[in-house]
Phi, psi and omega in degrees: 000320178299322179295321179296318179296318180298319179296319180296316179297318180299319180295319179297314180298318180298316179297317180297315180296319180297318179296316180298318179296319179297318179296319180296320179296317179297320179296318179296320179299318180297316179296320182298321178297316178295317180296324179296317178295318178299321179295317178297320180296328186269356179293144176295148179295141180292133175265348179185162181229152179303136179202147178286135180297336182274355182292146180300143178226176184076216178279110183259350174205136177206119170251093195300324183280356178244344178276158183275122180294145179147199182242160179226137181244132175222154181245136173255105189304309188285351175259356183055053191214145173230132180241133172257123184235162173277174177299331178277355179095003179287138180285126179260318186204146178224135172240140180203154175221082185305138181097340178265164171253128178254122183268335181198141173225134182232126178278130181259167186297333181273007179089356178278171183229131172255140189229138166259121186222174177225116185293129174070018186254020181262002189287327183281123182279138171081007178144159183232112175303138185302329182295346181264011181248085177292149180302328188292345184270353186280143181206166166241138185221149174237130179242148176278182186297338180266356180098000178287137181284126177269319173196160175216133182235130171293130184197141178281061183265153177202147166073311187206151180208146179211160179267146175266169179296336181273001179088005174272178181236140176244127187223150174276129177230180174219160173225146175273129182222148169269113180234094184305330180293339178264313177204136185287335186239318184280150172290154173254134171278107179264112178290155182220155165259122184241129179264128180247149171288174180298339179264006178090358179288141181287128178256313181208156172222144179235132183277132175294316183298318179296323179293321176294317181298329180289334180212074185302328181293334180281347182201078178295129182274140170256152184288139180235136178280172182295155178225148177247024182280349178268192180296328174212161185305144181203176170260109180274079194294320187252306186053056179293134186232359174206153174217150176208133173286126184284131177269167179297137180278148179247001181290168183292332181230083181303139179277123183296334179289338184256043182295151180303142178078357164287172188235126175261135182231156173249129188238097190301312187281350174256003179051046184216156160247148188212158179245128182250134176259111183297318183295319181273346182055051176202161175276134184250348180201143172208157182202149169135329184300128183090347181248324184231162183220117178066044190290164176219161160056067179271140179224145169266123179278164180297336177286346185098352174281166180245129176253138180209165175256117179262105185295328182076037179301124182100330178258343171070036164208143186251165179202159167266142183228132170245125185236143172277112186292339180287320183255342186078008181278132174281120187256346178201141174218158169221135175217166181291167176225107358294161189296332179289351181284350179232104184203132169222121181290330181235167179056216182099149179209157177217127182223125175281130185263162182302332180272006179093349176286172180233130179262126186236145173242121171266079201299311186301328180270002178066038188229147176222150183224149165246126183237148178278169176303330179279353176100004179285138176275122182244355178203134178221137179231137174235126183301129182277354185267149175240150180244020179165168180303121177068021183233105180289138181293138172284157172240160181276292177224168166240118185241130179272138172230137182290160175303319183295321181295313183294325184273327186234349182082011182246149171053076180302000000 
């Protein structure tokens, strides 16, 4: 009888231990997925990817009667350079600051270029560990059409900058803050929208965290793990990577959340795109959690739909997505075939062109495509520059400018 009791106890203990181990394994798997995403988010951006030196570069495909006429601008971060090219790939204009890293370059109507850069940060080939980016090296700079520097301002700027109708500049910046609700010990990188005068002087800044706090329902936050990509470890809560001033919609049913002069942003670490109201100082619309991963480059189209680049962080294939913001329905997508053939873990861009095509940048691989609504590739560009043996240079975005804009400064 004692043996029977011992056997029963042993079976109960075995079952309990097995159940506990299974639960622990499931918990560990769940944690591992979150940790894996946090690790991917905290990796330094690729400065280049392996490529054969003999592979074709420049314009590798062009169907001229189906591609959108105009010019294209792209930035090579590790070369501190921006090139404006024709549809055929001919170089029209070049701006550069050798030795610096350029994170974004935007062509303005007067032919000048505004740049977000990091002084002396182009030396590391193939990527830059975050611990090597001190706050003090970050700047915003304006160059004229010939490349002469008009001004340069030290500023904790990153990822994107654009001009306002009044001739001022709107740029994404960050501030280090202690926010106990986010982390009890580590600083939080709080992204900001900062308004600059025409000379680069700071006029105003607005906190993303404060805007979320003002209307939590408009932007539910997801938890983010620590990152060491800054000067010292922090919680990179938002990692905002694009901004755009919303223009007036021309569609039959304008979306009230996408009113003119509001600002649409892409927030990589929150897997969302969102609309910010400057006057109300709060987010009024957001979308994406559970649908997109590590997004970039959100735009409001004239139809009122939103176009964005969904990097697919964690799934390892990227796509362009057009979503109806009123319903949350995805109405158009483009991805590679096979889908893994088009992927960039960082950067990336999507721009709807005047002819209805979409211009995409597969940034890490230094590649850009123009695709039709049906998905046909009618233009392909491969960056001809290398940043080390067998390592093709990454590009930030590929941006289209019309012939009229480049020649007269009108109608981008």
